C-alpha positions as CSV (number, residue, x, y, z in Angstrom):
1,M,9.5,83.1,-49.4
2,L,8.1,82.4,-53.0
3,D,4.5,81.6,-53.7
4,Y,3.5,80.9,-57.3
5,K,1.8,78.9,-60.0
6,T,4.0,77.7,-63.0
7,I,4.3,74.7,-65.4
8,I,7.1,72.0,-64.8
9,E,9.8,72.3,-68.0
10,E,11.7,69.4,-66.8
11,S,12.2,67.0,-63.9
12,V,14.5,64.8,-62.4
13,Y,13.3,62.2,-59.8
14,E,16.2,60.8,-58.1
15,N,18.2,61.1,-55.1
16,P,19.7,62.8,-53.2
17,H,16.8,65.4,-54.1
18,A,14.2,65.4,-57.0
19,I,14.7,68.5,-58.9
20,A,12.3,70.6,-61.2
21,K,12.8,73.2,-63.5
22,V,10.1,75.8,-63.8
23,K,9.6,79.4,-65.4
24,Y,9.7,82.3,-62.9
25,Q,9.8,85.8,-63.7
26,G,10.8,85.0,-67.5
27,K,13.5,82.9,-66.1
28,L,14.2,79.1,-65.9
29,W,14.5,78.3,-62.1
30,T,16.0,75.1,-60.6
31,V,13.6,74.0,-57.6
32,Y,15.1,71.4,-55.2
33,L,12.3,69.3,-53.9
34,A,12.7,66.7,-51.4
35,P,14.5,63.1,-51.4
36,T,12.5,60.7,-53.6
37,G,11.5,58.2,-50.5
38,R,10.1,61.2,-48.6
39,M,8.0,62.3,-51.6
40,T,6.8,58.7,-52.4
41,D,5.8,58.2,-48.7
42,R,3.8,61.3,-48.9
43,G,2.3,60.4,-52.1
44,L,4.1,62.4,-54.7
45,S,5.4,60.0,-57.5
46,A,7.4,60.8,-60.5
47,D,4.7,61.1,-62.9
48,M,3.0,63.5,-61.2
49,I,5.6,66.3,-61.6
50,N,6.4,65.3,-65.3
51,K,6.9,68.1,-67.9
52,G,3.9,69.9,-68.7
53,T,2.3,69.4,-65.2
54,S,0.7,72.5,-63.7
55,V,1.9,73.0,-60.1
56,R,2.0,75.7,-57.4
57,I,5.2,75.8,-55.4
58,V,6.2,77.4,-51.9
59,G,9.7,77.8,-50.9
60,Y,12.7,80.1,-50.3
61,P,14.9,81.5,-53.2
62,H,18.6,80.6,-52.7
63,K,20.5,83.4,-50.9
64,T,23.4,83.9,-53.9
65,I,22.0,81.8,-56.6
66,K,19.2,84.0,-58.2
67,T,17.6,81.2,-60.1
68,E,17.5,78.6,-57.5
69,M,15.0,77.7,-54.6
70,R,14.2,75.0,-52.1
71,A,10.7,73.9,-52.3
72,E,8.7,73.7,-48.7
73,R,5.6,72.4,-50.4
74,I,4.1,71.8,-53.8
75,Y,0.6,71.8,-55.0
76,V,-0.2,69.4,-57.7
77,Q,-3.9,69.1,-58.8
78,D,-4.8,71.4,-56.0
79,K,-3.4,68.8,-53.6
80,K,-0.7,69.7,-51.0
81,F,2.4,67.6,-50.6
82,E,4.6,68.7,-47.8
83,L,8.4,68.3,-48.5
84,R,10.3,69.4,-45.5
């Protein structure tokens, strides 16, 4: 499991899953978040994960794609949002 602080470089808030691009270990990673309905229900709106937002992401790296992960939770301004 990965647990790190980073800055969002790019985000897409649409179904089937919202996606964030972040830098981790010098590489640009694609982070699959959750369906937008689930994120909205849990209080995480699109404007909270815009480019430049500082976040902490906890999730699992993809088994074969080296720069992709599935987030279990995300912290925005020290507030935790469970995604699964």
